[in-house]
C-alpha positions as CSV (number, residue, x, y, z in Angstrom):
1,M,-23.4,4.7,-21.2
2,A,-20.2,5.4,-19.4
3,I,-18.4,8.8,-19.9
4,T,-14.6,8.1,-18.7
5,G,-12.0,10.6,-18.2
6,R,-10.2,9.5,-21.4
7,D,-13.2,10.7,-23.0
8,I,-12.5,14.5,-21.3
9,E,-9.3,14.2,-22.5
10,H,-9.9,13.3,-25.8
11,L,-12.4,16.2,-26.2
12,L,-9.8,18.7,-24.8
13,Y,-7.0,17.7,-27.1
14,T,-9.0,16.5,-30.6
15,D,-8.1,18.5,-33.7
16,T,-11.8,18.3,-34.3
17,P,-13.1,21.9,-34.7
18,D,-15.6,22.9,-32.3
19,P,-15.6,19.3,-30.5
20,I,-18.8,18.4,-28.6
21,L,-19.0,15.2,-26.3
22,V,-22.2,13.3,-27.3
23,V,-23.6,9.8,-26.4
24,H,-24.9,8.0,-29.5
25,N,-26.5,4.7,-29.7
26,G,-25.2,3.8,-26.2
27,S,-21.4,5.1,-26.8
28,T,-19.4,8.5,-26.7
29,E,-18.2,10.4,-29.2
30,I,-16.5,13.5,-30.3
31,V,-18.7,15.3,-33.0
32,A,-17.9,19.0,-34.7
33,A,-20.5,20.8,-33.9
34,A,-21.2,21.8,-37.4
35,N,-21.7,18.0,-37.8
36,L,-24.0,17.2,-34.6
37,G,-27.3,17.6,-37.2
38,G,-26.2,14.0,-38.8
39,Y,-26.2,12.5,-35.0
40,T,-30.3,12.5,-34.6
41,G,-30.8,11.2,-31.3
42,A,-27.7,12.0,-29.8
43,V,-27.4,13.1,-26.3
44,V,-24.9,16.4,-26.0
45,V,-22.7,15.9,-22.9
46,C,-21.0,19.1,-23.1
47,S,-18.4,21.1,-25.3
48,R,-14.5,21.7,-25.0
49,T,-15.7,25.5,-24.7
50,E,-17.7,24.6,-21.7
51,I,-15.3,22.4,-19.9
52,L,-12.4,25.4,-20.4
53,R,-14.7,27.5,-18.8
54,R,-15.4,25.6,-15.8
55,V,-12.0,24.5,-15.2
56,G,-9.3,26.8,-17.2
57,E,-6.6,26.3,-19.6
58,R,-4.3,24.1,-17.3
59,D,-3.4,20.8,-17.4
60,L,-5.7,18.1,-15.5
61,S,-4.4,15.0,-13.4
62,E,-6.1,11.8,-14.2
63,Q,-8.2,12.5,-10.9
64,D,-9.3,15.6,-12.4
65,L,-10.5,14.0,-15.5
66,D,-12.1,11.3,-13.5
67,G,-14.3,13.7,-11.6
68,L,-15.2,15.4,-14.1
69,A,-16.4,12.5,-16.0
70,A,-18.5,11.5,-12.9
71,A,-20.4,14.9,-12.8
72,L,-21.2,14.6,-16.6
73,V,-22.3,10.9,-15.9
74,A,-24.3,12.2,-12.9
75,A,-26.0,15.2,-15.0
76,V,-26.7,12.9,-17.7
77,Q,-28.4,10.3,-15.8
78,H,-30.3,12.7,-13.5
79,P,-31.1,15.7,-15.4
80,D,-33.8,17.2,-12.7
81,Q,-31.6,17.1,-10.1
82,Q,-29.5,20.2,-9.0
83,P,-25.7,19.5,-10.5
84,R,-22.8,18.8,-8.5
85,P,-20.1,21.3,-8.6
86,W,-17.2,20.2,-10.9
87,P,-14.2,19.0,-9.1
88,A,-11.8,20.6,-10.8
């Protein structure tokens, strides 16, 4: 499973209503919250709202996006560990 800065960027700027980033069948997807029930077995990573709450409404650099992606990968792969602070 790879969550990338591009995935975060897509989540932030998609037209999908109430978007959520999920890992489903080994790949990332952006899903509307209302449609999440159709993704049995998907791992919910985060929503656009959660990211905006953490970083605010500002432009993020490629480095910021990559740092967010790395923090999310760590959280998904090691849910029992204390989460790292988000870099942005």
